[in-house]
C-alpha positions in Angstrom: 37.5 92.4 172.2 35.7 91.2 175.3 37.4 89.8 178.3 35.8 86.9 180.2 35.8 88.0 183.8 34.4 87.0 187.1 33.6 90.1 189.1 30.0 90.7 190.1 31.1 93.5 192.5 30.7 94.7 195.1 32.7 93.4 195.9 35.6 91.7 195.2 37.2 89.8 198.0 35.8 86.9 200.0 34.6 84.6 197.2 37.3 85.8 194.9 40.0 84.9 197.3 38.4 81.5 197.8 39.5 80.7 194.3 43.1 80.7 195.2 44.3 77.2 195.8 46.8 75.8 198.3 50.3 77.0 197.5 52.3 74.0 196.3 56.0 74.0 196.5 57.5 76.5 194.0 56.8 74.8 190.6 59.2 74.1 187.8 58.1 76.3 184.9 58.5 73.4 182.6 55.6 71.7 184.3 53.2 74.4 185.5 50.6 73.6 188.1 47.0 74.7 187.4 44.6 75.7 190.1 41.5 73.6 190.2 39.0 75.7 192.2 36.7 77.8 190.1 35.8 81.3 191.3 32.2 81.1 190.1 29.9 84.1 189.8 28.8 84.9 193.4 29.3 88.4 194.6 32.4 88.9 196.6 33.5 91.3 199.4 35.7 94.3 198.9 38.3 94.9 201.6 38.7 98.3 203.3 42.2 99.6 203.9 42.3 102.1 206.7 44.8 104.9 206.5 48.3 104.5 208.0 50.2 107.8 207.7 53.3 107.7 205.5 55.0 109.7 208.2 54.6 107.0 210.8 57.8 106.0 212.6 59.4 102.7 211.5 61.3 100.5 213.9 65.1 100.2 213.3 66.9 96.9 213.2 67.9 97.3 216.8 64.3 97.3 217.8 63.6 93.9 216.1 64.5 90.5 217.4 65.3 88.1 214.5 67.0 85.5 216.6 66.4 82.0 215.6 65.2 82.9 212.0 66.5 83.6 208.5 67.3 87.1 207.4 64.2 88.9 206.1 63.7 89.8 202.5 64.8 93.4 201.8 62.5 96.2 202.9 61.7 98.4 205.9 61.2 97.3 209.4 57.7 97.2 210.9 56.2 100.6 212.1 56.4 101.7 215.7 53.1 101.7 217.7 51.0 104.9 217.6 48.7 106.3 220.3 45.0 105.8 220.8 42.4 107.9 222.6 38.9 106.5 223.1 37.4 110.0 223.1 38.3 110.5 219.5 36.2 107.6 218.5 33.3 108.7 220.9 33.3 112.1 219.3 33.2 110.6 215.8 30.3 108.4 216.7 28.3 111.3 218.1 28.8 113.0 214.8 27.4 110.0 213.0 24.3 110.0 215.2 23.8 113.6 214.4 23.6 112.6 210.7 20.6 110.3 211.4 18.4 112.8 213.2 17.2 116.4 212.7 17.8 119.1 215.4 14.2 118.5 216.7 14.9 114.7 217.1 13.0 113.6 214.1 14.4 111.2 211.6 16.6 112.9 209.0 16.8 112.0 205.3 20.1 110.2 206.1 18.4 108.2 208.9 15.5 107.3 206.5 18.1 106.2 203.9 19.9 103.9 206.3 16.6 102.5 207.5 15.5 101.8 203.9 18.8 99.9 203.3 18.3 97.9 206.5 14.7 97.1 205.5 15.9 95.9 202.0 18.6 93.7 203.4 16.2 92.1 206.0 13.5 91.4 203.4 14.0 87.8 202.1 12.1 88.6 199.0 14.5 91.4 198.1 17.8 90.0 199.5 19.1 86.4 199.9 19.0 85.4 203.5 22.7 84.6 203.6 23.6 88.3 203.0 23.6 89.4 206.6 19.9 89.6 207.3 20.1 88.0 210.7 22.8 90.4 211.8 21.1 93.5 210.5 17.5 92.7 211.7 18.1 94.0 215.3 19.3 97.3 213.8 16.2 97.6 211.6 14.0 96.9 214.7 15.7 99.5 216.8 17.1 97.0 219.2 20.7 97.8 218.4 22.4 101.1 217.5 24.5 101.6 214.4 27.0 103.9 216.1 27.7 101.8 219.2 26.9 98.3 218.0 28.4 98.4 214.6 30.8 101.2 213.8 32.4 101.2 217.3 32.7 97.4 217.2 34.2 97.6 213.7 36.7 100.3 214.5 38.1 98.4 217.5 38.0 94.9 215.9 41.2 92.9 216.0 40.9 90.7 212.9 40.7 87.0 213.8 42.2 84.3 211.6 38.9 82.6 210.8 37.1 85.9 210.1 39.4 88.8 209.2 36.8 90.6 207.2 33.9 90.3 209.6 32.6 93.8 209.7 33.7 94.6 206.1 31.5 91.8 204.8 28.5 92.8 206.8 28.9 96.5 205.8 29.2 95.4 202.1 25.9 93.6 202.3 24.2 96.8 203.6 25.9 99.3 201.5 25.3 97.3 198.3 21.6 97.1 198.8 20.0 99.3 196.2 19.0 101.8 198.8 22.5 101.6 200.4 24.2 102.4 197.1 21.9 105.4 196.5 22.7 106.8 199.9 26.4 106.2 199.9 26.7 107.9 196.5 24.5 110.8 197.3 25.4 112.0 200.8 28.6 113.9 200.8 28.5 114.4 204.6 28.5 110.6 205.1 31.3 110.1 202.6 33.5 112.6 204.4 32.6 111.1 207.8 33.4 107.6 206.5 36.9 108.7 205.4 37.6 109.9 208.9 36.1 106.7 210.3 38.5 104.5 208.3 41.4 106.8 209.2 40.6 106.2 212.8 40.3 102.5 212.2 43.8 102.6 210.8 45.0 104.5 213.9 43.5 101.8 216.2 45.1 99.0 214.1 48.5 100.7 214.7 48.0 101.0 218.5 48.9 98.6 221.3 45.1 98.1 221.8 44.9 95.9 218.7 46.9 92.8 219.7 44.2 90.6 221.3 44.3 88.0 218.5 48.1 87.8 218.0 48.5 84.5 219.7 45.8 83.0 217.5 47.6 84.3 214.4 50.9 82.7 215.6 49.1 79.3 215.8 47.1 79.8 212.6 47.9 77.2 209.9 45.9 78.8 207.1 43.2 77.1 205.0 43.1 75.2 201.7 42.1 78.4 200.0 44.4 80.8 201.9 47.7 79.1 202.8 49.5 80.7 205.7 52.5 79.6 207.7 54.0 81.9 210.3 57.3 80.0 210.1 57.8 81.7 206.7 57.8 85.1 208.4 60.1 86.9 210.8 58.8 87.3 214.4 60.0 90.2 216.4 60.5 87.9 219.4 60.6 84.2 218.7 60.2 83.4 222.4 57.0 85.3 222.8 53.6 83.6 222.2 52.4 86.8 220.4 55.5 86.9 218.2 56.6 90.1 219.8 54.2 92.2 217.7 53.1 95.2 219.6 50.3 96.2 217.2 48.2 94.4 214.6 49.7 96.6 212.0 53.2 95.3 212.8 51.9 91.8 212.2 50.2 92.8 209.0 53.4 94.4 207.7 55.6 91.5 208.9 58.8 90.6 207.1 59.2 87.4 205.2 62.2 85.2 205.3 64.4 85.6 202.2 64.9 81.8 202.0 61.2 81.2 201.2 61.1 83.9 198.4 64.2 83.3 196.3 64.6 85.4 193.2 64.3 83.6 189.9 67.4 85.0 188.2 66.6 83.3 184.9 63.2 84.9 184.4 62.9 88.2 182.5 59.8 89.1 184.4 59.2 88.2 188.1 56.1 88.4 190.2 56.1 91.8 192.1 54.1 90.4 195.0 52.3 87.3 196.4 48.8 86.7 195.2 46.5 85.1 192.6 47.5 86.0 189.1 45.5 85.9 185.9 45.2 87.6 182.5 42.7 90.5 182.2 43.7 90.7 178.6 46.0 88.6 176.4 47.9 90.4 173.6 45.8 91.3 170.6 46.9 93.6 167.8 43.4 94.1 166.6 42.2 96.2 169.5 42.2 100.0 169.2 41.0 101.1 172.6 41.1 100.2 176.3 37.3 100.7 176.3 37.0 97.4 174.4 37.6 95.4 177.6 34.1 94.6 178.6 33.6 92.8 181.9 30.5 90.6 181.3 30.0 89.5 184.9 30.1 93.1 186.2 27.1 94.7 184.6 29.2 95.1 181.4 31.5 97.7 183.0 34.4 98.6 180.8 38.0 98.7 181.7 40.0 101.8 180.7 43.7 101.5 181.5 44.4 104.8 179.8 42.6 106.8 182.5 44.7 105.1 185.2 48.0 106.0 183.5 47.8 109.6 182.4 49.9 110.3 179.4 51.1 106.7 179.1 47.9 104.6 178.8 47.9 104.4 175.0 51.3 102.8 175.0 49.8 99.6 176.3 46.8 99.2 174.0 46.8 95.7 172.6 49.5 94.5 175.0 49.1 91.9 177.7 47.5 92.9 181.0 48.0 90.8 184.1 46.4 91.2 187.5 47.6 89.9 190.8 45.1 90.0 193.7 46.4 89.8 197.3 44.4 88.3 200.1 44.4 89.4 203.7 47.0 86.8 204.8 49.4 87.5 201.9 52.8 89.3 202.2 51.8 92.9 201.4 55.1 94.3 200.2 55.9 94.6 196.5 59.2 94.4 194.4 60.3 95.4 190.9 59.1 93.0 188.3 61.8 93.9 185.7 65.1 95.6 185.3 64.8 99.2 184.1 64.7 102.9 184.9 61.7 104.4 186.7 60.5 106.8 184.0 57.4 107.9 186.0 56.0 107.4 189.5 52.6 108.9 190.2 50.5 108.7 193.3 46.8 109.2 193.4 45.1 109.4 196.8 41.8 107.8 195.7 38.6 107.6 197.6 37.3 105.7 200.5 33.9 105.1 199.0 31.8 105.3 195.9 32.0 108.8 194.5 34.3 111.7 194.9 34.3 115.3 196.1 37.8 116.3 194.9 37.5 116.4 191.2 40.2 118.7 189.7 40.3 119.0 185.9 43.9 120.3 186.0 45.2 117.2 187.8 45.8 114.2 185.5 45.5 111.9 188.6 42.2 113.3 189.8 39.0 111.3 189.3 36.6 112.1 186.6 33.2 113.3 187.6 31.0 110.4 188.8 28.6 108.8 186.3 25.6 106.5 186.7 26.5 104.1 183.8 26.9 101.1 186.1 24.6 99.6 188.7 27.7 98.3 190.5 30.5 100.0 192.4 33.2 100.6 189.8 36.4 98.7 190.2 38.0 98.2 186.8 35.7 100.7 185.2 36.8 103.3 187.8 40.4 102.1 188.2 41.4 105.7 187.8 39.3 106.6 190.9 41.0 104.1 193.2 43.9 104.7 195.5 46.9 103.7 193.5 50.6 104.2 192.8 51.5 104.0 189.1 55.0 103.2 188.0 56.3 103.3 184.4 59.5 101.4 184.0 61.7 101.8 180.8 63.4 98.5 180.0 66.2 97.8 177.5 64.4 95.2 175.4 60.7 95.0 176.5 59.7 98.6 175.9 57.7 100.2 178.7 56.3 98.2 181.6 53.6 99.7 183.8 53.0 98.5 187.3 50.0 99.9 189.2 49.6 99.1 192.9 45.9 99.5 193.8 44.1 99.7 197.1 40.4 98.9 197.2 37.9 101.3 198.6 39.3 102.8 201.8 43.0 102.3 201.0 44.9 104.9 203.1 48.4 104.0 202.4 50.4 102.7 199.5 54.0 103.6 200.4 56.6 103.8 197.6 60.3 103.6 198.2 61.4 104.5 194.7 61.8 107.8 192.8 61.7 108.8 189.2 65.0 108.2 187.5 66.0 105.4 189.8 67.6 102.3 188.3 65.9 99.1 189.3 66.9 95.5 189.2 64.1 92.8 189.3 63.4 92.0 192.9 64.4 95.4 194.2 62.1 96.5 197.0 59.5 99.1 195.8 57.0 99.6 198.6 54.1 98.2 200.6 50.3 98.3 201.1 48.5 99.3 204.3 46.1 97.0 206.1 43.7 94.9 204.0 43.5 93.5 200.5 44.9 95.0 197.4 46.0 94.3 193.8 48.8 94.9 191.4 48.3 95.3 187.7 51.1 94.7 185.2 50.8 96.2 181.7 53.1 95.6 178.8 53.5 97.1 175.3 52.3 95.0 172.4 54.7 93.3 170.0 57.4 92.6 172.6 57.4 88.8 172.0 56.6 88.1 175.6 55.3 84.8 177.1 54.0 84.1 180.5 53.1 81.2 182.8 50.4 79.0 181.3 48.6 78.9 184.6 47.4 82.5 184.4 45.6 82.1 181.1 42.2 81.5 182.6 40.7 84.4 184.7 38.4 81.9 186.4 41.4 80.0 187.9 43.9 82.5 189.4 47.3 81.1 189.8 48.9 81.4 193.3 52.3 83.0 192.8 55.0 84.3 195.1 57.0 87.5 195.0 60.2 87.1 192.9 58.9 83.9 191.3 59.4 83.8 187.5 56.3 85.2 185.7 57.4 85.7 182.1 60.2 85.9 179.5 61.1 86.9 176.0 60.1 84.1 173.6 63.5 83.6 172.1 65.2 83.3 175.5 63.2 80.6 177.3 61.0 77.6 176.6 59.6 77.5 180.1 56.7 79.8 179.5 53.4 79.7 177.7 53.1 81.6 174.5 49.6 83.2 174.1 
């Protein structure tokens, strides 16, 4: 069984998110609203998620000023600011420069690989001119320095409302050049350096140095593709032009008002998060393997849910599989989609880049050895290699339900607030993502007589949904949902 899909990776984010349409008022499920903007087939940008330590301090209620607003939806308060030292970044950039040259000052193999990627991106015969060639040309010509003029600027960039993925997009253009992919996959020294770079980026995002764009975000009204209204969220200080947020990370992990995300008590299955929802796979009793899910638009990469759910994956063969993609401006906390008991909760740290140095055959959550089967950076094919938190929830009348919180590329933090054996009610708080874009997969066992919103039936038209909104039901209990 092949699944029509829209990824031409790498990426995955900028064009993908542009498919999400304006969020209408919460619809009646008797009359679903269909998105009308097609995703198309252009390559999209993957979002990096720098590391925020799970041990970071979180502000207590007495630190937060909710005056003038609704009570927030359940969940933790925003994290307290962390420290920042410019010297730490300077030392890391010096280390990067040392990768590009030999001890005698001549160009190293790493330096030649970067130059080859720059040359490819800047050649209009090899690369479309809209893929960053103007930006990268001064770097190829030696007029600008990768360390100072790119990585330093990226590390200390306060995301702006009109261009939150500025350096991520530019980096994707370079690293997805044929020469860039070869280098990023082959050089273990750079991969280790890049992990540390993204960790430091996350540290800066959680420092008081990162608030220069806060006032702009408070005034931001969103776009047609990415609706955003700060009035739906809880400011730390309603009288402050920057909302009282002391770091960009506090803003990113802002709380949402409970009044704008009511729980659909009637639904059997509710949305675990905000985002754009679509079927990866509709229920089919004829399939026998997860490997049958072929993604035509992504170099025929195959999807293998079994690898992402060690021990439980085969339970979901043939059952419906739904993805919800979060964009940068979305609320990045997630809640329980169903009532049930947490049978299993497993975290896998993942990788910050293409391939992996930490393969462990005795760890079911460890990545498999890298392969060269795809000419793209794996996303669904290599779901088991991404940073993720997998939950298996045992329900009373729907069998097992799997929920996988996924962070793309450099995800450094998916924080879970639930434990194995815990009883959950739909809508209960489960955790949050760190800075950036992310995704949540929901997998269901076959033959459970489930039906879902009609609007998610076409992968080319993701349906904007909101956390705690009704997503699905048992067929005999509701006529408000679409039966596949």
